[in-house]
MOPAC internal coordinates of N, CA, C and O (Angstrom, degrees):
PM7 1SCF
backbone

  N    0.0000 0     0.00 0     0.00 0    0    0    0
  C    1.4531 1     0.00 0     0.00 0    1    0    0
  C    1.5312 1   108.18 1     0.00 0    2    1    0
  O    1.2310 1   121.17 1   -48.34 1    3    2    1
  N    1.2780 1   115.38 1   131.66 1    3    2    1
  C    1.4621 1   118.84 1  -177.54 1    5    3    2
  C    1.5247 1   110.82 1   -80.50 1    6    5    3
  O    1.2310 1   122.31 1   -13.00 1    7    6    5
  N    1.3008 1   113.18 1   167.00 1    7    6    5
  C    1.4642 1   119.38 1  -179.27 1    9    7    6
  C    1.5296 1   111.02 1   -63.45 1   10    9    7
  O    1.2310 1   120.49 1   144.16 1   11   10    9
  N    1.3293 1   116.67 1   -35.84 1   11   10    9
  C    1.4638 1   120.61 1   179.23 1   13   11   10
  C    1.5223 1   111.08 1   -64.69 1   14   13   11
  O    1.2310 1   120.16 1   138.38 1   15   14   13
  N    1.3252 1   117.29 1   -41.62 1   15   14   13
  C    1.4633 1   120.02 1   178.47 1   17   15   14
  C    1.5236 1   111.36 1   -62.64 1   18   17   15
  O    1.2310 1   120.42 1   137.22 1   19   18   17
  N    1.3129 1   116.81 1   -42.78 1   19   18   17
  C    1.4731 1   119.86 1   178.40 1   21   19   18
  C    1.5187 1   111.08 1   -62.81 1   22   21   19
  O    1.2310 1   120.68 1   139.33 1   23   22   21
  N    1.3197 1   116.31 1   -40.67 1   23   22   21
  C    1.4634 1   120.16 1   178.75 1   25   23   22
  C    1.5211 1   111.13 1   -64.08 1   26   25   23
  O    1.2310 1   120.35 1   138.33 1   27   26   25
  N    1.3269 1   116.94 1   -41.67 1   27   26   25
  C    1.4627 1   120.09 1   178.67 1   29   27   26
  C    1.5187 1   111.80 1   -66.08 1   30   29   27
  O    1.2310 1   119.89 1   141.13 1   31   30   29
  N    1.3230 1   117.81 1   -38.87 1   31   30   29
  C    1.4627 1   121.49 1   178.15 1   33   31   30
  C    1.5262 1   110.35 1   -64.38 1   34   33   31
  O    1.2310 1   120.44 1   135.65 1   35   34   33
  N    1.3398 1   116.77 1   -44.35 1   35   34   33
  C    1.4631 1   120.11 1   178.79 1   37   35   34
  C    1.5293 1   110.90 1   -64.66 1   38   37   35
  O    1.2310 1   120.35 1   140.33 1   39   38   37
  N    1.3179 1   116.93 1   -39.67 1   39   38   37
  C    1.4655 1   120.22 1   179.46 1   41   39   38
  C    1.5287 1   110.64 1   -64.67 1   42   41   39
  O    1.2310 1   120.17 1   138.85 1   43   42   41
  N    1.3325 1   117.28 1   -41.15 1   43   42   41
  C    1.4619 1   120.82 1   178.60 1   45   43   42
  C    1.5276 1   110.77 1   -65.73 1   46   45   43
  O    1.2310 1   120.27 1   138.64 1   47   46   45
  N    1.3212 1   117.08 1   -41.36 1   47   46   45
  C    1.4634 1   120.72 1   179.34 1   49   47   46
  C    1.5279 1   110.91 1   -64.45 1   50   49   47
  O    1.2310 1   120.36 1   136.47 1   51   50   49
  N    1.3157 1   116.92 1   -43.53 1   51   50   49
  C    1.4654 1   119.98 1   179.05 1   53   51   50
  C    1.5239 1   111.67 1   -66.30 1   54   53   51
  O    1.2310 1   120.24 1   144.23 1   55   54   53
  N    1.3197 1   117.15 1   -35.77 1   55   54   53
  C    1.4686 1   120.12 1   177.43 1   57   55   54
  C    1.5244 1   110.54 1   -66.27 1   58   57   55
  O    1.2310 1   120.22 1   140.39 1   59   58   57
  N    1.3324 1   117.18 1   -39.61 1   59   58   57
  C    1.4618 1   120.70 1   178.64 1   61   59   58
  C    1.5303 1   110.80 1   -65.00 1   62   61   59
  O    1.2310 1   120.36 1   137.71 1   63   62   61
  N    1.3214 1   116.92 1   -42.29 1   63   62   61
  C    1.4686 1   120.28 1   179.09 1   65   63   62
  C    1.5298 1   110.21 1   -66.31 1   66   65   63
  O    1.2310 1   120.15 1   138.71 1   67   66   65
  N    1.3132 1   117.31 1   -41.29 1   67   66   65
  C    1.4676 1   120.71 1   178.79 1   69   67   66
  C    1.5275 1   110.59 1   -63.83 1   70   69   67
  O    1.2310 1   120.23 1   140.62 1   71   70   69
  N    1.3224 1   117.16 1   -39.38 1   71   70   69
  C    1.4632 1   120.10 1   178.10 1   73   71   70
  C    1.5247 1   110.91 1   -65.11 1   74   73   71
  O    1.2310 1   120.18 1   139.82 1   75   74   73
  N    1.3248 1   117.26 1   -40.18 1   75   74   73
  C    1.4676 1   120.65 1   178.85 1   77   75   74
  C    1.5261 1   110.54 1   -63.55 1   78   77   75
  O    1.2310 1   120.01 1   135.34 1   79   78   77
  N    1.3297 1   117.59 1   -44.66 1   79   78   77
  C    1.4657 1   119.96 1   178.34 1   81   79   78
  C    1.5227 1   111.56 1   -64.79 1   82   81   79
  O    1.2310 1   119.92 1   144.85 1   83   82   81
  N    1.3210 1   117.76 1   -35.15 1   83   82   81
  C    1.4655 1   120.88 1   178.61 1   85   83   82
  C    1.5251 1   110.43 1   -65.07 1   86   85   83
  O    1.2310 1   120.11 1   142.73 1   87   86   85
  N    1.3365 1   117.40 1   -37.27 1   87   86   85
  C    1.4632 1   119.98 1   178.45 1   89   87   86
  C    1.5242 1   111.57 1   -65.64 1   90   89   87
  O    1.2310 1   120.09 1   145.90 1   91   90   89
  N    1.3254 1   117.43 1   -34.10 1   91   90   89
  C    1.4622 1   119.90 1  -179.79 1   93   91   90
  C    1.5195 1   112.36 1   -68.77 1   94   93   91
  O    1.2310 1   119.69 1   163.15 1   95   94   93
  N    1.3106 1   118.20 1   -16.85 1   95   94   93
  C    1.4629 1   121.23 1   178.22 1   97   95   94
  C    1.5222 1   112.33 1   -81.77 1   98   97   95
  O    1.2310 1   120.32 1   171.64 1   99   98   97
  N    1.3428 1   117.00 1    -8.36 1   99   98   97
  C    1.4695 1   121.33 1  -179.87 1  101   99   98
  C    1.5275 1   109.03 1   -96.71 1  102  101   99
  O    1.2310 1   119.70 1   -65.07 1  103  102  101
  N    1.3278 1   118.17 1   114.93 1  103  102  101
  C    1.4668 1   121.14 1  -177.09 1  105  103  102
  C    1.5255 1   113.50 1   -60.09 1  106  105  103
  O    1.2310 1   119.90 1   142.82 1  107  106  105
  N    1.3342 1   117.79 1   -37.18 1  107  106  105
  C    1.4558 1   119.15 1  -178.62 1  109  107  106
  C    1.5294 1   110.96 1   -66.29 1  110  109  107
  O    1.2310 1   120.11 1   146.70 1  111  110  109
  N    1.3106 1   117.39 1   -33.30 1  111  110  109
  C    1.4602 1   120.41 1   176.18 1  113  111  110
  C    1.5196 1   110.54 1   -66.72 1  114  113  111
  O    1.2310 1   120.49 1   139.67 1  115  114  113
  N    1.3218 1   116.66 1   -40.33 1  115  114  113
  C    1.4606 1   120.08 1  -179.31 1  117  115  114
  C    1.5318 1   110.91 1   -65.65 1  118  117  115
  O    1.2310 1   120.20 1   141.94 1  119  118  117
  N    1.3236 1   117.23 1   -38.06 1  119  118  117
  C    1.4682 1   120.83 1   177.87 1  121  119  118
  C    1.5272 1   109.75 1   -65.71 1  122  121  119
  O    1.2310 1   120.14 1   136.02 1  123  122  121
  N    1.3118 1   117.34 1   -43.98 1  123  122  121
  C    1.4628 1   121.26 1   178.51 1  125  123  122
  C    1.5306 1   110.71 1   -62.06 1  126  125  123
  O    1.2310 1   120.56 1   135.94 1  127  126  125
  N    1.3208 1   116.53 1   -44.06 1  127  126  125
  C    1.4642 1   120.64 1   178.88 1  129  127  126
  C    1.5227 1   111.18 1   -62.63 1  130  129  127
  O    1.2310 1   120.25 1   137.47 1  131  130  129
  N    1.3253 1   117.13 1   -42.53 1  131  130  129
  C    1.4647 1   120.55 1   178.36 1  133  131  130
  C    1.5179 1   111.11 1   -64.17 1  134  133  131
  O    1.2310 1   119.95 1   139.55 1  135  134  133
  N    1.3264 1   117.70 1   -40.45 1  135  134  133
  C    1.4660 1   121.39 1   177.67 1  137  135  134
  C    1.5273 1   111.00 1   -62.62 1  138  137  135
  O    1.2310 1   119.99 1   139.01 1  139  138  137
  N    1.3191 1   117.63 1   -40.99 1  139  138  137
  C    1.4637 1   120.62 1  -179.43 1  141  139  138
  C    1.5284 1   110.72 1   -68.31 1  142  141  139
  O    1.2310 1   120.18 1   140.59 1  143  142  141
  N    1.3103 1   117.26 1   -39.41 1  143  142  141
  C    1.4711 1   119.93 1   177.90 1  145  143  142
  C    1.5126 1   109.78 1   -66.66 1  146  145  143
  O    1.2310 1   120.24 1   137.68 1  147  146  145
  N    1.3375 1   117.15 1   -42.32 1  147  146  145
  C    1.4678 1   121.07 1  -179.57 1  149  147  146
  C    1.5348 1   110.43 1   -64.30 1  150  149  147
  O    1.2310 1   120.31 1   146.77 1  151  150  149
  N    1.3197 1   117.01 1   -33.23 1  151  150  149
  C    1.4706 1   120.94 1  -179.31 1  153  151  150
  C    1.5246 1   111.49 1   -66.75 1  154  153  151
  O    1.2310 1   119.39 1   160.61 1  155  154  153
  N    1.3078 1   118.78 1   -19.39 1  155  154  153
  C    1.4697 1   122.09 1   179.19 1  157  155  154
  C    1.5310 1   111.39 1   -70.64 1  158  157  155
  O    1.2310 1   120.09 1   159.40 1  159  158  157
  N    1.3379 1   117.44 1   -20.60 1  159  158  157
  C    1.4630 1   120.03 1  -175.76 1  161  159  158
  C    1.4700 1   109.80 1  -102.26 1  162  161  159
  O    1.2310 1   120.10 1   180.00 1  163  162  161

């Protein structure tokens, strides 16, 4: 695997983590997520 491929993989992983953290800052998303988890029980 070349250095460029590793850099692209790390950049994609960091972007995914940043997007996940950004979603947690939205209260409506957290309510929806809690409702979906509660619906499992």
